[in-house]
Structures are given as C-alpha cells and as structure tokens.
N, C-alpha and C positions, 0 to 999 in steps of 0.2 A: 520413637526416634524420627528426626526430620533429616532430610537429605539436603545438603548445601553445596554450592559451588563457591570456592574461594579463589579470588584473583589477586595475586601479590603484585605490587607495583615495584618496578625497577630492579628485579633481581636478574642475575646472569647478564647484565649490561652495566657498564659504568663502574666496574670494580666490586660489585656486591655479588659474589658467586656462592651459590648454594647448590649442592648436589641434591637431586630429587630424593634419593634414598635417605639422606640426612633430614630433609624436610619432612618426609613421611614419618620418620622415627620421632622427630621432635613433636609433631602434632599428635601422634599416638601417645607419647609420654605426657602430653598436656590433657589427656582425657578424651580425645576425639576417636571415633571408631570408624572402621571401614574406609580408612584414609587411602586414597588413590591419587597419585600425581599424574598429570597429563602433559606431555611434551616437557621441555626444559625451561619454560618461560613463566613458571609460577602459577600453574592452574591446578586446583585441587578439588576433588570430590570427596566429601566426608559426611558422616552422620553425627548428630548430637541431639541431646534433649533440650539444649538451650535454644532461645530465640536468636534470630539473626544479629541484633545489636550486641548481644552477649557473646556470640560466637566471634564477631569482629573484635571485640575488646580482648577476649581471651587469646585469640590468635596473634594479634599485634603484640601483646605482652609476651607471649611465648617466643615469638620470633626475635624480639628485642633482647630477651634474656639468652636464648640459645645461640643466636648468630651475631649479636652485638651491632645491630644497625637500626636506624629509625624506620621501622616497618609500617607500611600502610597497606591495607587490604580492602577489597570490596567483597561483601558476602551477599549472595543471593540464593533464595530457595530454588529447588529444582523446577517448580512450576513457573517461577519468574524467569528463569533462564530459557525454558521452553517457549514462553510467551514472547520474549525478546527475539529469539531466532525466528519464530513464526511471523512476527510483525515486520521484519526487515524486508523492504521492497527491492533490495539490490541482490545481484547474483553472488553465490559463493565462489564461483569460478568464472572468470572472464579474462580474455587475453589482453584487453586494453586497460582495464581498471581492477583495483582490488577493493573489496568491501571491508571496512573496519567498523567495530562497535566500540564506542567509548562508554564505559561504565562508571557510575558515580555512587559514592556513599553519601555525598552531599548534594542534594537536589538543587539548592541555590547555586552551587558552583557549576553544575551542569547547565542550568538555565543561563548563566553568564557566558559559558563557553559556547552554547548553541547560538545565543544572540550575537556574539562576536563573530561566529562563523557565517552568519547570514550576511555580514558586511564584506566578506571576502569574495573577490571576483572568481567566478568559475567553480566555487565550492558547492558540491551537491551533498546535502545532508537531510536527514529525516529523524524526527524525534520518535522514539520507540516506547516511551513511557517516562515516568519520573526519574528513573535511574539509568536510562540508556538512550543513546543516539547512534545512528548509523551515518557513515560518510564514505565517499568514494575518493580514491587517490589513483593517479595514473600508474600503471604497471611500471616498475623500475624507478619510480620517482616519489615514493611514499614520503621519505624523510624530507624531501625538498618541497613537498606540497604546502601551500599556505596554511591549511588547517592543521597539518602535523606540526608545523613550527609553532602555531598558536597553542595547541593543546599540550605541547611539551614545556611550556613556560613554568617556572617554579611555583607560580600562583596556584596551579592546578594539581601539584604533586600529591598533596595529602588526601585528596578526595576523588581522584579519577585514575583510571587505567584503561588501556586500549588493547583489544585483541582483534585479529582478523576473523571474519565470519566462519571460515573453515574450523578454526580453533573453537569458536563458540558452539558449533555443531557437535564437536567431539565432547566438549564439556556437558552440553545438554544430554547427550547419549549416556555419558558416565553417571550423571546425577539421576537420570531416569532409571537406570539399572539399579542404583542403590535404593531408590524410592520403591521400585517394584519388587525388590528383594530377592 
C-alpha cells in the first residue's frame, strides 16, 4: 500500500459543499483505505495499491459520480508532500505574510503560472519542484494579492490548487503516519 495526499480543488467554496464525513465515505466506497480528511477544505490522506495517476483518475470519477460536480484533484505521494514542505523557504507562521503552496497535476500549467508570477510587481515566489511552488501574500490581503488573482483564473482550474503552508504541514504529518503505519 502507498500513502497519498489528495487535494480537492474548489470544494466548500463557490457553492460546491461536501461534508468531510460524506467525502470519506465516498472514497472508502471507491476502494481506498485508511481514508482521513483534514480540515474542511478538501484535504485527504489515504492508502491505495494504485499509482498516483490512477488514484487521481479514480478519485475524480468517484467525486463526479457521488457529488455531481466537475471534480479536479492533485494527488501526491507522502514522500513528495514531505519534500515540498521541507523545500519551502518561507515561514509557516508570520504576522505580516502568509505562505501558500500552489500544487499542480499539470507541470506545464504550473510552469506558465510561475512565469506569469515573475512578472507581477512585489510577488515573492519560489519553485519547490515540478508540481509545487510557494508564494507569499500579505496577511489579511491574500485574495486581493496579484498572484492570488492570477492563480484563480479559470485557465488554471483543472490543474492547480492552493493550500497554506500550515495545512500542508498537517497533510504531511497525516500521510507520514499512514506510511509509517
């Protein structure tokens, strides 16, 4: 069994509401084991015999069937999540800024987003690997930050999702616990 983190895009915002108990039940009924949801923003730790691309395909199909929405997820192995958290040069807690990690299932899409971010005034960002990048937003102004506005464009919807670093640490710890059994 392999331990995975699954990051759902766009649930419990914008009208797509899924209770975490229902999400856990749906994923278990689709054959995933040791399913654990974290927070209410679509973060899941689970185990599967499948590889990451197959887990992604199965979960998106499961969510579309069970909840009736155009589901998009990013799936990363436990080691990959740990590496992303470790590589982040920004603090998890700071009074003036918040650290975010944008994750991608489509490397070319993340390349495009990262390149576009380099052209924004005042944006601090750092690439963490082919599937992740970190960026800073002012405390209390995340949604109004230039990078947040850029990354929320429909162009990036099917291949990216963003979490704050504190959430990524919780997901890392949950997937490591599954992996270490």
